[in-house]
C-alpha positions, 0 to 999 in steps of 0.5 A, spaced: 551 808 424 547 811 429 545 806 434 538 806 438 539 808 446 535 802 448 540 797 444 546 801 446 545 801 453 542 794 454 544 791 461 550 786 460 550 784 467 545 783 472 547 789 476 545 793 470 538 791 471 534 796 474 528 795 478 528 788 478 532 786 484 528 781 487 529 776 480 537 778 479 539 777 486 535 770 486 539 768 479 545 770 481 545 766 488 543 760 483 549 761 479 554 762 485 551 756 488 551 751 482 543 750 483 540 752 476 534 749 473 533 746 466 527 751 465 525 758 466 519 762 465 520 770 465 513 773 465 512 781 465 509 787 461 513 790 455 520 793 456 521 790 463 528 786 462 525 779 460 529 778 454 535 782 457 535 777 463 535 771 459 541 773 455 545 775 461 543 768 464 545 764 458 552 768 458 553 767 466 551 759 465 557 758 460 562 764 462 569 761 463 570 766 469 564 768 472 564 774 477 559 774 483 554 770 479 555 775 473 558 774 466 565 777 465 563 779 458 571 778 457 572 771 455 571 768 448 564 765 450 561 771 453 563 775 447 561 770 442 554 770 445 554 777 444 556 777 437 552 771 435 557 767 433 556 761 439 551 756 436 550 753 443 545 759 445 539 760 440 534 765 440 527 764 437 521 768 436 515 764 437 511 769 433 514 767 427 516 760 429 510 757 432 509 751 428 510 744 431 515 742 425 519 748 428 519 745 435 520 738 432 527 740 429 529 744 435 528 737 439 532 733 434 538 738 435 537 739 442 540 732 444 547 734 441 552 736 446 554 743 445 560 745 441 563 751 444 559 752 451 558 749 457 550 748 456 546 749 450 541 754 451 534 756 448 531 762 449 524 762 446 521 769 446 513 770 446 512 763 447 505 764 448 504 764 440 506 757 440 500 752 437 498 747 441 501 742 437 508 745 438 507 745 446 505 738 446 512 737 442 516 741 447 513 737 453 517 731 453 524 734 452 522 739 457 520 734 462 526 730 462 532 734 458 539 732 457 544 735 463 547 740 457 540 743 456 537 749 458 530 752 456 528 760 458 521 762 456 519 769 456 511 771 455 507 777 456 500 773 457 501 768 462 494 765 461 495 763 454 501 758 456 498 751 458 499 749 465 503 743 463 508 748 461 508 752 467 509 746 472 515 744 468 518 751 469 521 756 475 516 762 474 519 769 475 514 775 475 517 782 472 514 788 475 513 794 472 519 799 473 517 805 478 517 812 474 523 815 479 527 809 477 526 810 470 527 817 471 534 816 474 536 811 469 535 816 463 538 822 467 545 817 467 544 815 460 543 823 458 550 824 462 553 818 458 551 822 452 553 829 454 546 831 454 543 836 458 536 834 461 532 837 467 529 833 472 522 835 470 523 833 463 526 826 466 520 825 471 515 826 465 519 821 461 519 816 467 511 817 467 510 817 460 514 810 460 509 807 464 513 802 467 517 800 461 525 802 461 525 801 453 519 806 452 523 811 456 529 810 452 525 810 446 521 817 448 528 820 450 531 818 443 525 822 440 526 828 444 533 829 443 533 835 439 539 839 440 541 836 446 537 840 451 531 836 453 526 840 457 519 839 459 517 843 453 521 840 448 518 833 451 511 836 450 512 838 443 515 832 441 510 827 444 504 831 442 502 832 449 498 838 452 502 839 458 499 838 466 498 846 466 494 846 460 490 840 462 489 844 469 486 850 465 482 846 461 479 842 467 478 849 471 474 852 465 469 845 465 468 846 473 466 853 472 461 851 466 465 855 461 463 852 454 466 857 450 472 858 454 473 850 454 472 850 446 477 856 445 482 853 449 481 846 445 482 850 439 488 853 441 491 846 442 488 843 436 492 849 432 498 847 436 498 840 433 496 836 440 493 830 439 486 829 441 486 822 444 492 824 448 488 830 450 483 826 453 488 821 456 491 826 460 484 829 462 482 822 464 488 821 468 487 828 472 480 826 473 483 819 476 487 823 481 482 827 483 477 821 485 483 818 488 484 824 493 477 824 495 477 816 496 483 816 500 486 822 501 492 820 506 494 814 503 494 815 495 501 818 494 503 812 491 497 811 487 497 818 484 500 819 477 505 825 479 503 829 473 499 834 477 501 838 483 497 837 490 495 844 490 491 843 484 488 836 486 486 839 493 482 845 489 478 840 485 477 835 491 474 841 495 469 843 489 467 837 485 463 831 488 465 824 487 459 823 483 461 829 479 468 826 478 465 819 476 460 822 471 465 826 468 470 820 467 465 816 464 463 822 459 471 822 457 471 814 457 465 814 452 469 819 448 475 815 448 471 809 445 468 813 440 475 816 437 477 809 434 470 809 429 469 817 429 471 820 422 471 827 425 476 827 431 475 834 433 468 834 433 468 828 438 472 832 443 468 838 442 462 834 444 465 831 450 467 838 452 460 841 451 457 835 455 462 836 461 461 843 461 453 842 461 451 836 465 444 837 464 444 835 456 446 828 458 440 824 461 444 818 463 444 815 470 451 818 472 449 825 470 443 825 474 446 822 480 452 828 479 447 833 479 443 831 485 449 830 489 451 838 487 444 840 490 445 836 496 452 839 497 449 846 496 444 844 501 449 842 506 453 848 506 447 853 506 448 855 499 441 857 497 439 853 491 436 857 485 430 854 483 430 852 475 426 857 471 418 855 471 417 852 465 410 854 462 406 848 460 405 848 452 398 851 450 393 846 449 390 846 443 383 849 443 378 844 443 372 845 437 366 847 440 361 842 442 354 844 438 349 842 442 342 840 440 338 847 439 332 847 444 325 849 441 324 856 441 319 858 446 316 865 446 320 870 451 316 872 457 318 877 461 319 875 468 320 882 472 313 885 468 306 881 470 302 879 464 296 883 465 293 883 457 286 880 457 285 874 454 283 876 447 289 880 446 294 874 447 298 872 442 296 866 438 301 860 439 306 858 434 304 852 431 308 848 426 306 848 418 302 842 416 300 840 410 292 840 410 291 838 403 286 832 403 289 825 400 284 826 394 288 832 392 295 829 391 297 827 384 297 820 383 302 815 383 304 813 376 303 805 375 307 804 369 313 808 366 312 814 362 316 811 356 317 804 354 323 802 352 324 798 345 326 791 346 333 789 345 335 785 339 336 778 339 344 775 339 346 770 334 347 763 337 354 762 339 358 757 334 359 750 337 365 747 337 365 740 333 368 735 338 373 730 336 374 723 338 381 722 341 384 716 337 390 712 340 397 713 337 399 707 333 403 702 337 410 701 335 414 695 336 421 697 340 427 696 335 431 690 337 437 692 340 444 690 337 447 686 341 455 688 343 459 682 340 463 680 347 468 674 347 471 670 353 477 674 353 473 681 354 469 678 359 475 677 363 478 683 361 471 687 364 472 683 370 479 686 371 476 693 369 471 693 374 476 693 380 481 697 377 477 703 374 472 707 376 465 707 376 464 712 370 470 709 366 467 702 367 460 704 365 463 707 358 467 700 357 461 696 358 458 699 352 464 697 348 467 691 345 474 689 344 479 685 340 485 683 343 492 682 338 498 680 340 501 687 343 495 691 342 488 692 344 483 695 340 476 697 343 470 699 339 466 704 342 460 708 340 460 715 339 459 718 346 464 713 349 469 714 344 470 721 345 470 720 353 475 714 352 479 718 347 481 723 353 489 722 355 487 721 362 482 715 360 487 712 355 492 712 361 488 708 365 486 703 360 493 702 358 495 701 366 489 696 366 491 692 359 498 692 362 496 688 368 491 684 363 497 682 358 502 682 364 506 687 360 506 694 356 501 694 350 498 699 346 491 701 347 487 703 341 480 706 341 476 706 335 469 709 333 464 703 332 459 707 328 464 709 322 470 704 323 475 709 323 478 714 329 475 720 331 480 725 328 480 721 321 473 721 321 472 728 322 477 730 317 473 726 312 466 729 314 470 736 313 472 734 306 465 734 304 464 741 303 467 745 297 469 751 301 474 747 306 481 745 302 486 741 305 493 740 302 
């Protein structure tokens, strides 16, 4: 059966652990000098060796023949711990055993001395997943444990571990493994497996591992293929675009070539490249450019190493820091939209168009980038091309204002004097006036020209008769039939008041009882009879009667209205109909 590489090549001694020498040397010295603590807390990101070092430490403290602080891996104890046959070393997953009952069971069995080892060791992985009650149950035994007991806790989220637990443990922080160290380990594994791996492919896998040795071995296991591991095989298997294609895409963005950038992205899409990884690589390239601009002499250790210095220097000299920040913000916004977008291709295409044409965005970062570009051009003496003048939109023609017409006067020529005699002058224009005398006007009519006939009289409305309201005849209330009660029933009701609930007791209050030697008969009306005949209420009545009699007796509920039990009375009523026949 094939075994994964990260399991097959898991370190078995402290010397095999790479990248964590500051921790392994300290643990080896404690084992050599026999100055071990009762509780350890290993902190770090995934795949940095926390659980591996915990298992090695558990073997080293129980090893029969330790070698310079390392377990020998040859004694029965070491082999039993590796095989899982030694029950004194227990590994728990706090993610699935996070309850207080699990910790209490652990605490109860931890007090027993180990059966086949020197110390009983409990390795609790992902300890931050324990509940607050489980942490509280673990406090006392961690503070004052027996001499044979040791706890090794591992977590990736230190902030979720209570301070009371932290103060009782020795804390060791596992750092991210350097990409070069991961690449060297992967090359050694390739030699052990008889594989051919190029140094560039090992370096690329080391950078993709992001400080995790387990992730690096898992990626290597993914790209094994035919046994020849190259950069192209890594890029093809992981769905990455590659540094060369990313640099080419960045050059098209810098030259404002939207068509070329979209065409290159279309080729990457057809090749099956992951759009999210493409944006991740583009963001990594912009980050390296920004670091080169901010700290050109001290950024060697901060760069991702995915891109050569020549490409970074070329982009650093042609892009301003404001432009890089604006582009990085645009890419990050697109990455956030990838999680909730239904069309990933459209999201990346819109991001590339925005990167190629910053004028499409009105954000503060985009405006700052455009201003910085103009400032750089002015500082370098490059003539700045003015933006094309935008002609204002033609205003709507206002409706002509109509002024009041002035009175028309006869036009008098100014150039020629008026030499006409007075008798030849034109008469003045006068308004037309009605010169008729008042007596010639038609008289106004005093009365209407026609008389309308009078409306017929309507008959009077009928008058509704009034009726006197007489008071309703007064009926005397029917006398209530008192319920027959005796002294024993009163005593029984006093006991029922204490034993039964309010609903059942209120039903009994309408009933009467007959006490026999071994039987209590309760006569109830129709509604209480139906409720008290239920099985649950029958049991309550039997329990109450048993306490009253001092022994178990039968309780019988009958209908006082018919004198027969409910089932019998219902049958008698059905027999009245001829359609129903009973045999």
